[in-house]
N, C-alpha and C positions, 0 to 999 in steps of 0.2 A: 619508506613505508607511508601509506596514505593515512591522512587524518580521518576521523569519523565523519566530519563535515564533507570532505571530498568524496568519500564513499557514498554517503546519502545523496549528494548531488548527482553522482553518476547513476545511482539507482533511480532517482527521479527522472533523469533523461531517458533511461531505458524503459521505464514505465510509460512515459509519454510516447516514445517510438512504438512500443508494443500495442498501445491503444490507438495509434494512428494520428496523434497530434503532432503538429510541426514544433520544432525546438523553441520557436519564439511565442508559442501559444499553449504552454503547459497549463492544464487546468489546476485550479486550487483544490477542488473536490471532485470526486467521482461517485457514481451511484453504486449500489450493491452489486449489480451485474458486472460492471467494469472492475470493481475491487476483486470479485471472485475470479475474473480472468487473470488479473495481475498475480494473484496468489495461487492460481490453478486449483481452486476448490469450487464446490457448488455454492450457489447463493444460500441454500439451506444450511450449509455448513457454517457460513458466517452468522446466520441467524442463531444457530445452535451455540456458537461461541459467545455471542452477545448475551443470550438468555442464561447460559450456565456460568459465564465468567471464566470459561476455561483458559482463554488467552486474554491478555491485557492489550487488545487491539482497539485503540481509541476510535470513536465514531461520533458523528453529529446526527442528532435526531430532531426533526421538526415535524410534529404530528406523526403521520405514518411514514414519512420519508426518512430514509437512512442514507447518509453520505459519509464517505471516508476521505479525509484529507490525504492528498498524494504524499505530502511530506511525512505524515504519520505512517503510511504504508511503507515508505522507503526506510524510515528509521526502524520500523518493526522488522523488516527484512534484514537490514544491516545487523541488528542485534542477534539474529539467529544464524548468521553466517558462520560456518565452521570450516575447518580444514586449513591447509597450508596456503600462504599467500604467494602469489607469483605465478 
């Protein structure tokens, strides 16, 4: 059985591949558009989630810029994973 850390690490690697980053250059943060691609939702949906607090998806905001840490996205995905392992 995999530990949570191994699962998150695998999800981070998958996110990196899906966004077109090489394994040795995984970004620390991604913009809202990239985060929406990772989660397969529209950027407006992420905005809605932030404004309403519907999901506890951490983000970093500097002025008008919104960024999502790749590690936070991976942990958020891992927490919501359901179903049989294997």
